[in-house]
C-alpha positions as CSV (number, residue, x, y, z in Angstrom):
1,M,-35.9,12.3,11.1
2,A,-38.1,11.0,13.9
3,L,-36.7,10.8,17.4
4,G,-35.6,7.3,18.5
5,C,-35.0,6.1,14.9
6,N,-31.5,5.1,14.1
7,P,-30.3,6.1,10.6
8,L,-28.6,3.4,8.5
9,T,-25.6,4.3,6.5
10,N,-24.1,2.5,3.5
11,N,-21.7,3.1,0.7
12,N,-21.3,1.4,-2.6
13,Y,-17.5,1.3,-2.5
14,N,-17.1,-1.5,0.0
15,N,-20.8,-2.1,1.0
16,N,-19.8,-1.3,4.5
17,N,-22.6,0.1,6.8
18,S,-20.5,3.2,7.5
19,L,-19.0,6.2,5.8
20,N,-15.5,4.7,5.9
21,I,-14.3,4.4,2.3
22,K,-10.6,4.2,3.1
23,G,-8.7,1.9,0.8
24,D,-6.7,1.5,-2.4
25,Y,-8.4,2.9,-5.5
26,P,-7.4,2.0,-9.1
27,V,-6.1,4.5,-11.6
28,G,-9.0,6.4,-13.1
29,I,-12.4,7.5,-11.7
30,T,-14.3,5.7,-9.0
31,N,-17.9,6.7,-8.4
32,V,-19.0,6.5,-4.7
33,I,-22.5,6.8,-3.4
34,F,-23.3,7.3,0.3
35,T,-26.9,6.3,1.3
36,L,-28.5,7.3,4.5
37,T,-31.8,5.5,5.3
38,E,-34.1,6.7,8.1
39,G,-34.7,3.8,10.4
40,C,-38.4,4.3,11.1
41,D,-40.0,5.2,7.8
42,N,-37.2,4.0,5.4
43,T,-36.8,7.3,3.6
44,S,-33.4,7.6,2.0
45,S,-31.0,10.3,1.0
46,T,-28.0,9.8,-1.2
47,F,-24.8,11.7,-1.8
48,N,-22.8,11.0,-5.0
49,F,-19.2,11.9,-5.7
50,Q,-16.1,10.8,-7.6
51,I,-12.6,9.9,-6.6
52,E,-10.0,10.4,-9.3
53,V,-6.6,8.7,-9.1
54,L,-3.9,9.9,-11.5
55,D,-0.7,8.0,-12.2
56,T,1.8,10.8,-12.5
57,V,5.0,8.7,-12.3
58,P,6.1,7.5,-15.8
59,I,7.3,4.0,-16.3
60,T,11.0,3.8,-16.8
61,F,13.4,1.0,-17.7
62,D,17.0,0.8,-16.5
63,C,19.5,-1.6,-18.0
64,V,21.8,-3.4,-15.5
65,K,25.2,-4.8,-16.4
66,T,25.5,-8.3,-14.9
67,F,28.2,-10.9,-14.4
68,P,26.7,-14.4,-13.9
69,Q,28.3,-16.4,-11.1
70,M,30.3,-19.4,-12.2
71,T,29.4,-22.6,-10.3
72,D,31.8,-25.3,-9.2
73,N,31.0,-27.4,-12.3
74,L,32.1,-24.5,-14.5
75,T,28.7,-23.4,-15.7
76,A,26.8,-20.2,-15.3
77,I,23.1,-19.4,-15.6
78,D,22.2,-16.0,-17.0
79,N,18.6,-14.8,-16.5
80,V,17.3,-12.0,-18.7
81,N,15.3,-10.5,-15.8
82,D,18.7,-9.7,-14.1
83,H,19.5,-7.3,-16.9
84,F,16.7,-4.7,-16.4
85,I,14.7,-2.9,-13.8
86,V,11.2,-1.5,-14.4
87,L,10.1,1.4,-12.2
88,G,6.6,2.9,-12.2
89,N,3.7,3.7,-9.9
90,C,0.1,2.5,-10.1
91,E,0.1,0.3,-13.2
92,E,-1.6,-2.8,-11.7
93,G,-2.2,-4.7,-14.8
94,L,1.1,-3.9,-16.4
95,I,3.1,-7.0,-17.5
96,I,6.6,-6.6,-18.7
97,T,8.4,-9.6,-20.0
98,G,12.1,-9.7,-20.8
99,S,13.6,-12.0,-23.4
100,F,16.9,-12.6,-25.1
101,S,15.0,-13.1,-28.4
102,M,12.7,-10.7,-30.3
103,F,10.7,-13.6,-31.5
104,N,10.4,-15.9,-28.4
105,V,9.2,-14.3,-25.2
106,N,10.1,-17.5,-23.3
107,D,13.8,-17.2,-24.2
108,T,14.8,-16.0,-20.7
109,I,17.6,-18.2,-19.6
110,R,21.1,-18.7,-21.0
111,N,23.2,-21.6,-19.8
112,I,26.9,-21.0,-20.3
113,F,29.1,-24.1,-20.2
114,C,32.8,-23.4,-20.0
115,V,33.8,-26.7,-21.7
116,L,32.1,-25.3,-24.8
117,I,34.2,-22.1,-24.9
118,N,37.3,-22.3,-27.0
């Protein structure tokens, strides 16, 4: 490296002109490449490495016993999402949908009308 030439740094993780690659990484392997470029004659050196993130916390489901609140007009609304809790760790793309029906994922609300109960 020649005297008076400022080296330029870059990384492919956040395209930041620094060696700072702090951040959130997805589950799996992320390849990172640091590039150092000599400011005077544009010669480059690279350093490649991998960051591996493991999800070691299993996804669990807990059932919750609920008692819907009765309103002043003697009705209650029961939401299926009040009946379970999903616990996990890094599953970003995970979508869990609760339903009262095995055949209709949109069946999530029950309206209870006391006048219909005998």
